[in-house]
C-alpha positions in Angstrom: -8.8 11.1 30.9 -12.3 9.8 31.0 -13.4 7.2 33.6 -12.8 3.7 32.4 -16.1 2.0 31.4 -17.2 -1.6 31.3 -16.8 -1.5 27.5 -13.2 -0.3 28.0 -12.5 -3.1 30.5 -14.0 -5.7 28.2 -11.9 -4.5 25.3 -8.7 -4.6 27.4 -9.6 -8.1 28.6 -10.0 -9.2 25.0 -6.8 -7.6 24.0 -4.9 -9.2 26.8 -6.3 -12.6 25.6 -5.1 -11.9 22.1 -1.7 -10.7 23.1 -1.2 -13.8 25.3 -2.6 -16.0 22.6 -5.3 -17.2 25.1 -2.6 -18.4 27.5 -3.9 -16.5 30.6 -6.8 -17.6 32.8 -9.7 -15.2 33.6 -8.4 -14.3 37.1 -5.0 -13.2 35.7 -6.6 -11.3 32.8 -8.8 -9.4 35.2 -5.9 -8.6 37.5 -4.1 -7.0 34.5 -7.3 -5.2 33.4 -7.6 -3.8 36.9 -4.0 -2.6 36.9 -4.7 -0.8 33.7 -7.8 0.8 35.0 -6.0 1.9 38.1 -3.2 3.4 36.0 -5.7 5.2 33.8 -7.3 6.8 36.9 -4.0 7.7 38.6 -0.9 6.8 36.6 1.9 8.1 38.8 0.5 6.5 42.0 -0.4 3.2 40.3 2.9 2.9 38.5 4.9 3.7 41.6 2.9 1.3 43.8 2.9 -1.6 41.3 6.1 -1.2 39.5 8.4 1.2 41.4 9.6 4.8 41.2 11.4 4.4 37.8 8.2 3.1 36.3 6.3 6.1 37.6 8.4 8.3 35.4 6.6 6.9 32.4 3.5 8.9 33.5 5.6 12.1 33.2 7.4 11.6 30.0 4.9 9.4 28.1 1.4 9.8 29.6 -0.2 8.4 26.4 1.9 5.2 26.7 1.0 4.3 30.3 -1.5 1.5 29.5 0.8 0.0 26.9 3.6 0.1 29.5 1.5 -1.7 32.0 0.5 -4.3 29.5 4.1 -4.8 28.5 5.3 -5.2 32.1 2.5 -7.6 32.9 3.0 -9.6 29.7 6.7 -9.2 29.5 7.4 -13.0 29.1 5.4 -12.9 25.8 7.5 -10.0 24.3 10.8 -10.0 22.4 12.8 -6.9 23.2 16.2 -6.2 21.8 18.6 -3.6 20.3 19.6 -5.6 17.3 17.7 -7.7 14.8 19.8 -10.9 15.5 19.1 -10.6 19.3 15.4 -10.0 18.5 15.3 -13.1 16.2 17.0 -15.2 18.9 14.1 -14.3 21.3 11.5 -15.2 18.6 13.3 -18.6 18.1 13.2 -19.2 21.8 9.4 -18.9 21.8 9.2 -22.2 19.9 10.4 -25.6 20.8 9.4 -27.7 17.8 9.9 -27.3 15.0 12.8 -25.0 15.6 13.2 -21.9 13.5 16.4 -21.8 11.4 19.4 -20.0 12.8 19.9 -16.3 12.1 21.7 -15.9 8.8 24.7 -13.9 9.9 26.7 -14.4 6.8 24.0 -15.1 4.3 21.2 -12.5 4.3 20.0 -9.8 2.0 18.6 -7.5 4.7 18.9 -3.9 3.5 16.4 -2.6 6.0 14.3 -3.5 9.0 11.3 -4.2 6.8 13.5 -6.7 4.9 14.4 -8.4 8.2 10.7 -8.5 9.2 9.7 -10.0 5.9 12.4 -12.7 6.3 11.1 -13.5 9.8 7.5 -13.6 8.6 8.6 -16.1 5.8 10.2 -18.3 8.5 7.1 -18.1 10.7 4.9 -19.0 7.7 7.1 -22.0 6.9 7.5 -23.3 10.4 4.8 -21.8 12.6 2.2 -20.4 10.3 -0.3 -19.7 13.1 1.9 -16.8 14.3 3.1 -13.4 13.2 4.9 -10.5 14.9 3.5 -7.1 15.7 5.2 -4.1 17.3 3.5 -3.1 20.5 3.9 -0.1 22.8 7.1 1.8 23.1 10.3 0.4 24.5 12.1 3.1 26.5 15.4 1.1 26.7 15.5 -1.0 23.5 15.2 -0.4 19.8 12.7 -3.3 19.2 9.7 -4.4 21.2 7.5 -7.0 19.4 5.1 -9.8 20.4 4.0 -12.9 18.6 0.2 -13.1 18.1 -2.0 -15.5 16.2 -2.0 -14.6 12.5 -5.8 -15.2 12.3 -6.5 -12.5 15.0 -3.9 -9.9 14.0 -6.4 -7.6 12.4 -8.7 -7.8 15.5 -5.7 -7.2 17.8 -4.6 -4.1 15.8 -8.2 -2.8 15.7 -8.5 -3.1 19.5 -5.2 -1.3 19.9 -6.4 1.5 17.8 -9.7 1.7 19.7 -7.8 1.7 23.0 -5.3 4.2 21.7 -2.3 1.9 22.1 0.6 1.9 19.6 0.7 -1.3 17.6 1.6 -2.2 14.0 2.4 -5.1 11.8 6.1 -5.8 11.6 6.6 -5.0 7.9 
């Protein structure tokens, strides 16, 4: 892997700001950027030192996913991670205090597929919290779903930065 550049670090810092919806201060953002830079230079060592022996295995079985893994671990409180759509939706609901999103429609839904579910969630967000939308980010190694709420106005920039940084991300459609 090439040596991280100032441009790379700046893009990572911008991405971290977008993924956290501007919630982190500069010091915290830079700490995460430096963890990513260290992981890019020596993933097994950095993952082991920062996150433990189990995390270091990511460098072996998914070397391309190391930076996304670091970002996920560092920003874990911003993510919704689950094995089922109802669990995932409950975590999205928990991200908002007021107005509350409606309950999950266990007995009254037309979901035939995951895209149908994501469309329904997006409709709920548009009605109640139109500033936000969901994107998939990184690869969950233990759950079926790993998503994060981002500002709708910056979703294209967020996804463009992910592509530039070679990180898996996509709209939840």
